[in-house]
C-alpha positions in Angstrom: 33.4 -25.2 128.9 30.3 -26.8 130.5 29.2 -28.8 127.5 29.1 -32.2 126.0 30.8 -32.9 122.6 28.8 -34.8 120.0 30.6 -37.4 117.9 30.4 -37.1 114.1 31.6 -39.5 111.5 30.7 -38.0 108.1 31.8 -40.8 105.8 31.5 -38.8 102.5 31.6 -40.9 99.3 33.6 -38.9 96.8 36.8 -38.9 94.7 39.0 -41.2 96.8 42.5 -42.1 95.7 43.1 -45.6 94.4 43.4 -48.1 97.2 46.9 -49.3 98.1 47.8 -52.3 100.3 49.2 -52.2 103.8 50.7 -54.8 106.0 50.9 -54.6 109.8 52.8 -57.3 111.5 53.2 -57.5 115.2 54.6 -59.2 118.2 53.1 -59.3 121.7 54.4 -59.4 125.2 52.2 -60.6 128.1 50.2 -62.9 126.0 51.2 -65.4 123.3 47.7 -66.3 122.0 44.3 -64.7 121.6 42.6 -62.5 119.0 42.9 -58.8 118.0 40.6 -56.6 116.0 41.5 -53.7 113.7 38.9 -51.1 112.7 39.7 -48.5 110.0 38.0 -46.7 107.1 38.7 -48.6 103.9 37.6 -48.0 100.3 35.2 -45.1 99.9 35.4 -44.4 103.7 33.4 -47.5 104.7 34.7 -49.0 108.0 36.5 -52.3 107.9 36.3 -54.6 110.9 39.2 -57.1 110.6 40.6 -59.6 113.0 43.8 -61.6 113.5 44.6 -64.5 115.7 47.8 -64.3 117.8 50.0 -67.3 117.4 53.2 -67.7 119.4 53.1 -64.0 120.2 52.8 -63.0 116.5 49.9 -61.6 114.4 49.4 -59.9 111.1 46.9 -57.6 109.3 46.7 -56.9 105.6 44.3 -54.6 103.8 43.8 -51.7 101.4 43.6 -48.0 102.2 43.7 -45.0 100.0 45.7 -42.8 102.3 47.1 -42.6 105.8 44.2 -43.2 108.2 43.5 -43.6 111.8 42.8 -47.2 112.9 41.9 -48.7 116.3 43.6 -51.9 117.4 42.0 -53.7 120.4 41.8 -57.0 122.3 38.8 -58.9 120.7 37.7 -60.0 124.2 37.5 -56.4 125.5 33.9 -55.2 126.3 35.0 -51.5 126.3 37.9 -49.7 124.8 40.5 -48.1 127.1 44.3 -47.6 127.0 44.8 -51.0 128.6 43.2 -53.0 125.9 43.1 -50.7 122.8 45.2 -48.1 121.0 44.8 -45.7 118.1 47.5 -45.9 115.3 48.0 -44.4 111.9 48.0 -46.9 109.1 49.8 -46.0 105.9 50.0 -47.8 102.5 53.2 -49.4 103.6 54.8 -52.3 105.5 54.6 -51.5 109.2 55.5 -53.3 112.4 54.1 -53.0 115.9 55.3 -54.2 119.3 52.3 -54.6 121.6 52.3 -54.9 125.4 49.1 -56.7 126.3 49.0 -55.1 129.8 49.1 -51.6 128.3 48.1 -51.2 124.6 48.9 -47.4 124.8 52.6 -48.2 125.0 52.6 -49.9 121.6 55.5 -49.0 119.3 54.8 -48.7 115.6 57.4 -48.4 112.8 57.0 -47.8 109.1 54.4 -45.0 109.3 55.5 -41.4 109.2 52.0 -40.3 110.2 52.2 -42.5 113.3 55.6 -41.0 114.2 53.9 -37.5 114.1 51.0 -38.8 116.1 53.3 -40.3 118.7 55.1 -37.0 118.9 51.8 -35.3 119.7 50.8 -37.9 122.3 54.2 -37.6 124.0 53.7 -33.9 124.5 50.2 -34.5 125.9 51.2 -37.4 128.1 51.9 -35.3 131.3 48.5 -33.7 131.1 46.8 -37.1 130.7 48.8 -38.3 133.7 47.6 -35.4 135.8 44.0 -36.2 134.7 44.3 -39.9 135.7 42.9 -39.5 139.3 40.0 -37.3 138.0 39.3 -39.8 135.3 39.1 -42.6 137.9 36.8 -40.6 140.1 34.5 -39.8 137.1 34.5 -43.5 136.0 33.6 -44.6 139.6 30.8 -41.9 139.8 29.4 -42.9 136.4 29.6 -46.6 137.3 27.6 -45.9 140.5 25.0 -44.0 138.5 24.6 -46.8 136.0 24.4 -49.4 138.8 21.7 -47.4 140.4 19.7 -47.3 137.2 20.1 -51.0 136.7 19.0 -51.7 140.3 16.0 -49.4 139.8 16.8 -47.1 142.6 14.5 -44.2 143.4 14.6 -41.2 141.1 16.1 -38.9 143.7 19.0 -41.3 144.3 19.6 -41.7 140.5 19.6 -37.9 140.0 22.0 -37.3 142.9 24.5 -39.8 141.4 24.1 -38.3 137.9 24.7 -34.8 139.0 27.6 -35.9 141.2 29.2 -37.5 138.1 28.5 -34.3 136.1 30.2 -32.1 138.7 33.3 -34.2 138.4 33.1 -34.0 134.6 33.1 -30.2 134.8 36.5 -30.4 136.5 38.1 -31.7 133.2 37.6 -28.3 131.6 41.1 -26.8 132.5 42.8 -30.0 131.3 40.8 -30.0 128.0 41.9 -26.4 127.5 45.6 -27.3 128.0 45.3 -30.2 125.6 43.6 -28.0 123.0 46.5 -25.5 123.2 48.9 -28.4 122.6 46.9 -29.5 119.6 46.8 -25.9 118.1 50.6 -25.6 118.3 50.9 -29.0 116.6 48.5 -27.9 113.8 50.5 -24.8 113.2 53.8 -26.7 113.1 52.6 -29.5 110.9 50.2 -27.9 108.4 50.6 -30.6 105.8 50.2 -33.6 108.1 47.4 -36.2 107.9 47.5 -36.0 111.7 46.7 -32.3 111.5 43.7 -33.0 109.4 42.6 -35.8 111.8 43.0 -33.6 114.9 41.5 -30.5 113.4 38.1 -32.2 113.0 37.9 -32.4 116.8 38.2 -28.6 117.2 36.0 -27.2 114.6 33.3 -26.0 117.0 35.6 -24.5 119.7 37.9 -22.8 117.2 35.1 -21.0 115.5 34.5 -20.4 111.9 37.3 -17.9 111.1 40.1 -19.8 112.9 39.2 -23.3 111.6 39.0 -21.8 108.0 42.5 -20.5 108.4 43.8 -23.9 109.5 41.9 -25.6 106.7 43.3 -23.2 104.0 46.9 -24.2 104.7 46.3 -27.9 104.6 46.9 -27.9 100.8 44.9 -29.5 98.1 46.0 -33.1 98.8 44.8 -33.0 102.4 41.7 -31.0 101.5 40.7 -33.9 99.2 41.5 -36.5 101.7 38.8 -38.2 103.8 39.4 -36.1 106.9 39.8 -33.0 104.8 36.4 -33.6 103.2 34.9 -34.0 106.7 36.4 -30.7 107.8 35.0 -28.9 104.7 31.6 -30.4 105.5 31.8 -29.3 109.1 32.9 -25.8 108.1 30.0 -25.4 105.8 27.6 -26.6 108.4 29.1 -24.2 110.9 28.9 -21.3 108.4 25.2 -21.8 107.7 24.6 -22.1 111.5 26.4 -18.9 112.4 25.4 -15.2 112.6 24.9 -13.6 109.2 23.4 -16.7 107.6 19.7 -17.3 106.9 18.5 -20.2 109.1 17.7 -23.3 107.1 14.1 -24.3 107.3 13.0 -27.6 108.8 9.8 -29.4 109.7 9.5 -31.8 112.6 6.8 -33.4 114.7 6.3 -31.9 118.1 5.9 -33.7 121.4 2.1 -33.3 121.2 2.0 -34.8 117.7 1.5 -31.5 115.8 3.9 -30.5 113.0 6.2 -27.5 113.4 7.9 -25.6 110.5 10.5 -23.0 111.4 9.5 -20.7 108.6 6.0 -20.7 110.1 7.4 -18.6 112.9 8.7 -15.9 110.6 7.9 -12.5 112.1 9.0 -13.6 115.6 12.4 -14.0 117.3 13.2 -17.7 117.7 15.7 -19.3 120.2 16.6 -22.8 119.1 17.9 -24.7 122.1 19.8 -27.9 121.2 19.9 -30.2 124.2 19.4 -33.8 125.4 17.9 -35.5 128.5 21.3 -37.0 129.4 23.1 -33.7 129.1 23.4 -32.2 132.6 24.6 -28.7 131.5 21.6 -28.6 129.1 19.2 -29.4 131.9 20.8 -26.9 134.2 20.3 -24.2 131.6 16.6 -24.7 131.3 15.5 -22.4 134.2 17.5 -19.6 132.4 15.6 -20.3 129.1 12.3 -20.4 131.0 13.2 -17.0 132.6 13.9 -15.5 129.1 10.7 -17.1 127.6 8.6 -15.7 130.5 10.0 -12.2 130.0 9.7 -12.0 126.2 7.1 -14.5 125.0 4.4 -11.8 124.8 6.8 -9.6 122.8 7.3 -12.2 120.2 9.9 -14.7 121.4 9.5 -18.4 120.5 11.6 -21.2 121.8 12.2 -24.5 120.0 13.9 -27.2 122.1 15.6 -29.7 119.8 16.4 -32.9 121.7 19.2 -35.3 120.8 17.1 -38.2 122.2 16.0 -39.9 119.0 17.2 -43.2 120.3 15.5 -42.8 123.7 12.1 -41.1 123.2 10.8 -42.1 126.7 13.7 -40.3 128.3 13.0 -37.2 126.2 9.3 -37.1 127.2 10.2 -37.7 130.9 12.7 -34.9 130.9 10.3 -32.4 129.4 7.7 -33.3 132.1 10.2 -33.2 134.9 11.7 -29.9 133.9 8.3 -28.3 133.1 9.5 -27.3 129.6 6.4 -28.3 127.7 5.4 -24.6 127.5 7.3 -24.2 124.2 8.0 -26.2 121.1 9.7 -29.6 121.7 11.0 -31.7 118.8 13.6 -34.4 118.2 16.7 -33.7 116.2 15.8 -36.3 113.5 19.1 -38.2 113.7 19.4 -41.4 111.7 22.6 -43.2 112.8 22.2 -45.9 110.2 22.6 -43.3 107.5 25.6 -41.8 109.3 27.4 -45.2 109.4 26.6 -45.7 105.7 27.9 -42.2 104.8 24.5 -41.2 103.6 23.0 -37.7 103.9 20.0 -37.1 106.2 18.1 -33.9 105.2 15.9 -34.3 108.3 18.7 -33.9 110.8 18.1 -30.5 112.4 21.5 -30.5 114.1 23.3 -30.9 110.7 21.4 -27.8 109.4 23.0 -25.7 112.1 26.4 -27.3 112.4 25.8 -28.5 116.0 29.0 -30.2 117.5 28.4 -29.8 121.2 25.5 -29.5 123.7 24.0 -27.3 124.8 24.1 -24.9 121.8 21.6 -22.1 121.3 20.9 -20.4 118.1 19.0 -17.0 118.0 17.1 -16.1 114.9 15.5 -12.7 114.1 12.1 -11.9 112.7 13.3 -12.3 109.1 14.9 -15.7 109.6 18.5 -14.4 109.9 20.8 -16.0 112.5 22.0 -13.3 114.9 23.5 -15.3 117.7 25.2 -18.6 118.3 26.0 -19.7 121.8 27.9 -23.0 122.1 30.6 -22.5 124.7 28.5 -23.1 127.8 30.0 -20.2 129.8 28.4 -17.6 132.1 29.9 -14.9 129.9 28.2 -16.3 126.9 24.9 -16.6 128.7 25.1 -12.9 129.6 25.9 -12.1 126.0 22.8 -14.0 124.8 20.7 -12.1 127.4 22.0 -8.8 126.1 21.3 -9.7 122.5 17.8 -10.7 123.2 17.1 -7.6 125.3 18.5 -5.5 122.5 16.2 -7.3 120.0 13.2 -6.2 122.0 14.4 -2.7 122.7 15.5 -3.5 126.2 
C-alpha cells in the first residue's frame, strides 16, 4: 500500500437533529493548573473550538451537539497533537466525566458515553499493534525531523532529497501494520453495525474497501446513522467513488495548465486519457512517474493522453519545480483546484477535480476510453495493480 491518504472533512449542511446539551467535567493528575482545548463539530457540522482553565486539578466543558460525535481534547500549550498531549473522545448529549493524566492523554478514562465505551473497546484491541509500531514511528518522526531541519537550514537539494526518500522508505514499512489495523476495524464494523463509532471509522476506509464493500457496510447502518453527520459524509464519499469508478462517464472539468493554456477533459474525446493524481510531496507518486513516462512514450502516437493533476494548490512553486525536475512537462499538468476555506466552511467546490473522481489517496490513476467512459481505477499503489493497468492500456490499443 505505497500511497498517501488524503484527509477529507465534508461538513455537509443538511437536516441535523435538534442540538442537545452536553457536560464534560474532568480531573487531572500531573498538573493542577493550565488550559485545555476541545474541538468538535457543533450545530450544522461547523467546528467549535472551546477552551477551559484547569483550577485545582478540575475543569469543565459545556456545549451543544446534535448526536454522538468525535472530539479532540488537548493541552492548549501543545504545538502539535500527539498521544502525550491530546486524545480523541466521543461526546454524547449527556453528562460525562473524564480522568486525565497530563503525562499521557491517551490513557484518559471517560464515563457517561456509550459511544466512547465502544471506541475504547476498539482502541484496546488495536493497542498491541500500536505498541509494535512505536519504534518504527519514532524512526519515521526522527527521519522526518531531519528532513525538515535540512530544508530549514537550506541544505543542498541532493541532501534534502536523500533525507526525504529515507523517511519515505521508513513510511513504507507501516503497510503491514496498517493492514492489521484495518482488519481489526472491519471486524468491529461487522460486530457493531448500528454504532456511531462504526460510522466514524468507516469513513476512513472508503477507498481501500472499494465501492461494493463500503456500500454493504453503509446499507446496514440504518436510517438514523445514515442521516447522521458521518453517515452523510460516507454517502458523499460513496457517490464520489461511484462516479470515479469503471463503468461511469468521467465528469468533465476545465483547468489552467502549467503553461497557462486552458485544458478541458471533453476536448480530448476520441483519445484514451490517463489521469494521474499526484503531489510534489508524495514520494510514491514521484517514483511512479518513470512508469507513466514509459507508457506515454509507447502509446502517445496511438492516441494516449496523460493529465497529471497535482495536489499542490497551496504550494505552486513546489509543483512547478517537481515537474521540471522529473521532466514531466511533456504532458498536461494542472492543479487539483482545492479550496480548503470552502472545505472548512462545508461549502461545495465544483472546481475540485479530485472530488469529481472520489480521490482519497495518492497516487491514484484513472483510465478513460475514447468515449469518456472510465475503464480503470488504480489507487492501491501495488506492483500487481501497475501490471493490471499496463495490461488494460495494452488491450485498449490492441496490444
